[in-house]
Phi, psi and omega in degrees: 000133182287148178225176177065023171228163181286337177254132173291145179206161170248151179216156175238121180292155174288147177226138354293163180302137182212156176282128177054065176288162173293154182246134173240120177258128181244119182260124181285171181272178181299127176086005181253203179204182186295341181283336187301301183278354175295328175297322175293318182305323182292347181256004186257167183318121185291348182289346184267141160283123183243129182237130181241098180277157174266132177301149187282343185258128182269140173260294175221183180303122179077007184235124186227164181216151177277328175199163181285146174223158172252130180249127181234120181054042174083357180240152178292124184249332181201162178200165177258120180305326179295327177291322177297317180299319178297320179296317179298318179295323178296321180290318178300317179295320180300316180298319177299319179291326179298329181298334180275347185248329182236140180265091181235165180282108183290349176268359180227069180243118178254133175252131182213170179178179181239135175059242179300326176294326176289322177300313178297319180299314179298311188286319177288319179299321179291326181280334186235062178295344176287338184263332187237141176265350180197158177231134178233109185247114179251107181062054179233195179193158171278142176270152185298329180295324178288318181303320181297334183274350186272153178209180179295345179269355178295145184226072182291156176290172178303142188224138173244129176237123177234130186213147178272135178290344180251023178281117180255359175274308172238093187303155184300332180296335177286326174293319179295322176297316179301314178300319182297326178293316176301315181299321182296326180268007175078025181230067185298132179277169166280120193233130181224130171254127181241151178282086181200171178266217180274082190197176173236109182258183185295328177294321178296319180296321178297318179297317181300313182296323177295320181291324182289337185290000000 
């Protein structure tokens, strides 16, 4: 378990041990915790140092969130942009603190996540291509505030988008919209639609590992 940072986290060292391995940060979804995606981390490319932080806001025991959302009929209906900004700032600060604790390659930092964690990964990654070498979004979407900031001069890092066609929490049309924004600025992501719901299945894990190599 990570210490000496403002966010609690779990991590998996790179194997074999190496000087300055690439870093993969995995952000969990709404209502989960740092243990959730750590199970995924154990199945991913061993060359990466993988860090799974816990969101700073508590819901109930063992349940955390990066920012508040309103859910209507099973789908996300609203959020406060200022809350998203605070979450992004917390992640940026966390990465800065990690540099004092872990020896990783600061030029090879991928931010990724699932659901709310994927949303944060996409939106922060698009805004800070100087900080990240890649974005991995599993069942996420771009927020309208980020879309307004993008232009043909935007230069996002390499991006992987994986989404379920049967996802009723964040419907597939939001993933397709996100892809269209990338296409418009001339930076098409690696994009996969899988026959699954709001989840990460074995096919998604295979796609992720191929992309990470």
